[in-house]
C-alpha positions as semicolon CSV with decimal commas, in nm:
position;residue;x (nm);y (nm);z (nm)
1;X;6,644;12,201;12,056
2;X;6,825;12,024;11,775
3;X;7,160;12,155;11,899
4;X;7,086;12,029;12,251
5;X;7,004;11,683;12,115
6;X;7,331;11,679;11,919
7;X;7,524;11,777;12,233
8;X;7,352;11,501;12,431
9;X;7,431;11,246;12,161
10;X;7,794;11,358;12,146
11;X;7,821;11,340;12,525
12;X;7,672;10,992;12,524
13;X;7,916;10,876;12,255
14;X;8,207;11,005;12,464
15;X;8,077;10,824;12,773
16;X;8,029;10,502;12,574
17;X;8,384;10,533;12,435
18;X;8,527;10,579;12,785
19;X;8,338;10,274;12,913
20;X;8,427;10,060;12,611
21;X;8,801;10,136;12,635
22;X;8,809;10,144;13,016
23;X;8,961;10,491;13,003
24;X;9,041;10,678;13,324
25;X;9,191;11,023;13,390
26;X;9,564;11,032;13,459
27;X;9,654;11,121;13,818
28;X;9,802;11,463;13,891
29;X;10,136;11,317;13,995
30;X;10,183;11,187;13,639
31;X;10,189;11,540;13,500
32;X;10,409;11,665;13,786
33;X;10,667;11,392;13,723
34;X;10,663;11,465;13,349
35;X;10,710;11,836;13,418
36;X;11,006;11,769;13,648
37;X;11,166;11,532;13,398
38;X;11,140;11,792;13,123
39;X;11,299;12,056;13,348
40;X;11,576;11,814;13,449
41;X;11,654;11,738;13,085
42;X;11,660;12,110;13,011
43;X;11,895;12,174;13,303
44;X;12,121;11,889;13,190
45;X;12,134;12,035;12,840
46;X;12,231;12,373;12,986
47;X;12,507;12,216;13,198
48;X;12,653;12,024;12,902
49;X;12,643;12,343;12,696
50;X;12,827;12,524;12,975
51;X;13,086;12,246;12,989
52;X;13,144;12,297;12,616
53;X;13,200;12,669;12,677
54;X;13,452;12,592;12,954
55;X;13,649;12,361;12,721
56;X;13,646;12,621;12,442
57;X;13,774;12,884;12,683
58;X;14,049;12,646;12,797
59;X;14,147;12,561;12,438
60;X;14,179;12,933;12,365
61;X;14,491;12,935;12,587
62;X;14,681;12,768;12,302
63;X;14,550;13,001;12,035
64;X;14,646;13,361;11,975
65;X;14,633;13,546;11,648
66;X;14,867;13,811;11,790
67;X;15,134;13,540;11,815
68;X;15,072;13,422;11,458
69;X;15,037;13,759;11,283
70;X;15,415;13,828;11,256
71;X;15,452;13,499;11,065
72;X;15,212;13,595;10,788
73;X;14,903;13,425;10,930
74;X;14,584;13,613;10,841
75;X;14,307;13,647;11,095
76;X;14,065;13,451;10,874
77;X;14,317;13,170;10,824
78;X;14,394;13,153;11,195
79;X;14,022;13,147;11,279
80;X;13,943;12,864;11,037
81;X;14,232;12,653;11,167
82;X;14,176;12,710;11,537
83;X;13,797;12,715;11,582
84;X;13,679;12,424;11,803
85;X;13,406;12,308;11,564
86;X;13,307;12,001;11,767
87;X;13,249;12,203;12,083
88;X;13,057;12,471;11,893
89;X;12,834;12,199;11,746
90;X;12,785;12,043;12,089
91;X;12,695;12,380;12,239
92;X;12,441;12,446;11,962
93;X;12,289;12,099;11,998
94;X;12,235;12,127;12,371
95;X;12,104;12,482;12,345
96;X;11,843;12,344;12,105
97;X;11,764;12,060;12,347
98;X;11,723;12,315;12,625
99;X;11,480;12,513;12,410
100;X;11,291;12,197;12,307
101;X;11,248;12,083;12,666
102;X;11,146;12,427;12,787
103;X;10,877;12,451;12,518
104;X;10,724;12,131;12,655
105;X;10,683;12,263;13,008
106;X;10,351;12,391;13,137
107;X;10,419;12,755;13,048
108;X;10,707;12,716;12,805
109;X;10,494;12,778;12,497
110;X;10,458;13,142;12,601
111;X;10,821;13,231;12,536
112;X;10,947;13,311;12,183
113;X;11,242;13,113;12,050
114;X;11,475;13,414;12,025
115;X;11,413;13,495;12,392
116;X;11,477;13,139;12,510
117;X;11,785;13,101;12,287
118;X;11,932;13,427;12,415
119;X;11,877;13,334;12,780
120;X;12,016;12,983;12,724
121;X;12,326;13,113;12,543
122;X;12,393;13,376;12,808
123;X;12,342;13,118;13,084
124;X;12,574;12,868;12,913
125;X;12,848;13,128;12,869
126;X;12,819;13,254;13,226
127;X;12,810;12,904;13,376
128;X;13,082;12,789;13,135
129;X;13,320;13,064;13,248
130;X;13,251;12,962;13,609
131;X;13,329;12,600;13,516
132;X;13,651;12,717;13,348
133;X;13,756;12,901;13,664
134;X;13,692;12,583;13,864
135;X;13,907;12,377;13,625
136;X;13,627;12,184;13,455
137;X;13,752;12,266;13,104
138;X;14,103;12,153;13,194
139;X;13,974;11,828;13,348
140;X;13,761;11,742;13,043
141;X;14,048;11,815;12,806
142;X;14,282;11,603;13,018
143;X;14,052;11,299;13,012
144;X;13,992;11,329;12,639
145;X;14,362;11,386;12,573
146;X;14,450;11,061;12,751
147;X;14,169;10,844;12,615
148;X;13,989;10,982;12,307
149;X;14,108;10,815;11,983
150;X;14,020;11,116;11,764
151;X;14,135;11,380;12,008
152;X;14,362;11,574;11,769
153;X;14,111;11,568;11,483
154;X;13,784;11,627;11,670
155;X;13,823;11,755;12,025
156;X;14,131;11,978;11,999
157;X;14,198;12,124;11,652
158;X;14,491;12,320;11,795
159;X;14,702;12,003;11,788
160;X;14,681;12,010;11,408
161;X;14,730;12,387;11,407
162;X;15,056;12,355;11,602
163;X;15,177;12,058;11,395
164;X;15,285;12,255;11,088
165;X;15,665;12,301;11,105
166;X;15,674;12,411;10,740
167;X;15,457;12,707;10,848
168;X;15,668;12,782;11,154
169;X;15,470;12,591;11,418
170;X;15,592;12,279;11,599
171;X;15,448;12,103;11,903
172;X;15,550;11,786;12,079
173;X;15,705;11,614;12,378
174;X;16,059;11,695;12,493
175;X;16,234;11,359;12,519
176;X;16,596;11,463;12,560
177;X;16,804;11,769;12,639
178;X;17,170;11,825;12,555
179;X;17,342;11,981;12,855
180;X;17,572;12,267;12,769
181;X;17,394;12,319;12,438
182;X;17,075;12,504;12,357
183;X;16,931;12,197;12,186
184;X;16,671;11,936;12,271
185;X;16,498;11,647;12,102
186;X;16,125;11,657;12,048
187;X;15,870;11,396;11,936
188;X;15,581;11,542;11,735
189;X;15,226;11,407;11,706
190;X;15,328;11,176;11,419
191;X;15,608;11,030;11,635
192;X;15,868;11,205;11,424
193;X;16,184;11,319;11,607
194;X;16,313;11,675;11,574
195;X;16,636;11,842;11,683
196;X;16,532;12,183;11,811
197;X;16,769;12,474;11,870
198;X;16,634;12,747;12,096
199;X;16,716;13,074;12,270
200;X;16,849;13,032;12,628
201;X;16,586;13,277;12,755
202;X;16,326;13,005;12,691
203;X;16,513;12,747;12,898
204;X;16,243;12,739;13,168
205;X;15,998;12,592;12,916
206;X;16,226;12,307;12,810
207;X;16,155;12,024;13,053
208;X;16,218;11,660;12,964
209;X;15,890;11,468;12,968
210;X;15,676;11,778;12,915
211;X;15,514;11,904;12,592
212;X;15,572;12,249;12,448
213;X;15,500;12,467;12,145
214;X;15,772;12,625;11,933
215;X;15,766;12,892;11,666
216;X;16,048;12,930;11,417
217;X;16,176;12,781;11,093
218;X;16,297;12,448;10,960
219;X;16,678;12,464;10,954
220;X;16,752;12,122;10,806
221;X;16,622;11,768;10,779
222;X;16,418;11,711;11,097
223;X;16,585;12,020;11,246
224;X;16,399;12,324;11,373
225;X;16,531;12,660;11,490
226;X;16,292;12,804;11,747
227;X;16,264;13,177;11,796
228;X;15,999;13,140;12,061
229;X;15,895;12,855;12,291
230;X;15,572;12,840;12,487
231;X;15,407;12,607;12,732
232;X;15,135;12,374;12,612
233;X;14,839;12,341;12,845
234;X;14,546;12,218;12,632
235;X;14,667;11,897;12,470
236;X;14,946;11,827;12,718
237;X;14,791;11,493;12,818
238;X;14,767;11,392;12,452
239;X;15,144;11,409;12,410
240;X;15,194;11,208;12,730
241;X;15,061;10,907;12,539
242;X;15,408;10,856;12,396
243;X;15,500;10,656;12,705
244;X;15,613;10,689;13,067
245;X;15,984;10,650;12,983
246;X;16,178;10,938;12,833
247;X;16,544;10,947;12,734
248;X;16,752;11,240;12,850
249;X;17,101;11,328;12,740
250;X;17,355;11,434;13,000
251;X;17,698;11,527;12,869
252;X;17,816;11,243;12,647
253;X;17,603;10,973;12,814
254;X;17,238;10,884;12,833
255;X;17,017;10,770;13,116
256;X;16,648;10,691;13,155
257;X;16,406;10,889;13,368
258;X;16,103;10,701;13,495
């Protein structure tokens, strides 16, 4: 009997509180909208994570330990220099956001973190590779290369990696080519000018107004002897910042290409 009286009193207090504060139950649509918003945020996090994967896959085109190994580069050293730390951080952040949003859905609490993280990572990688195939990674890198002020330091660490002529790596924009000689002029990321001598077999890669990567040795003051020249895809837009006008050398004269 005493318990019943306590229940009645508690019920009455709740009713009085509802009346005093003019409380009313939230409509069903409120919870539906909240559920959809949470799912949309989770999906957005997954898409951004996938975009990060596509950029990392694209950046990998400029990085190969097999190329560096003959020049004394250890695997650990190559890995530390070439890992895209910003994109790895971004991927981790948005995977966490995906997990956080999923846990706040109606049934999300049922799934353990390791399960959700595994599914999210697999989904990001799979979707990211699809984005890469569609050119999303290339497009993102191109926009950042043209506009981002900290591109070489944050978004594409391979620019720094390929800007070490004392270690046999040189990257930059070809600004002039000497006809009849296997020599061209190159502007590096610090706007320094190099005279580069190369093997004629690499002639197809030497195009005035286009960036490239060279491997070799310093042969003199601001002179570099390249033993191998490669195209530069990730980061190519970054080197185009040097201006729309390039100087090319033809015979003994010079003319401007616009």
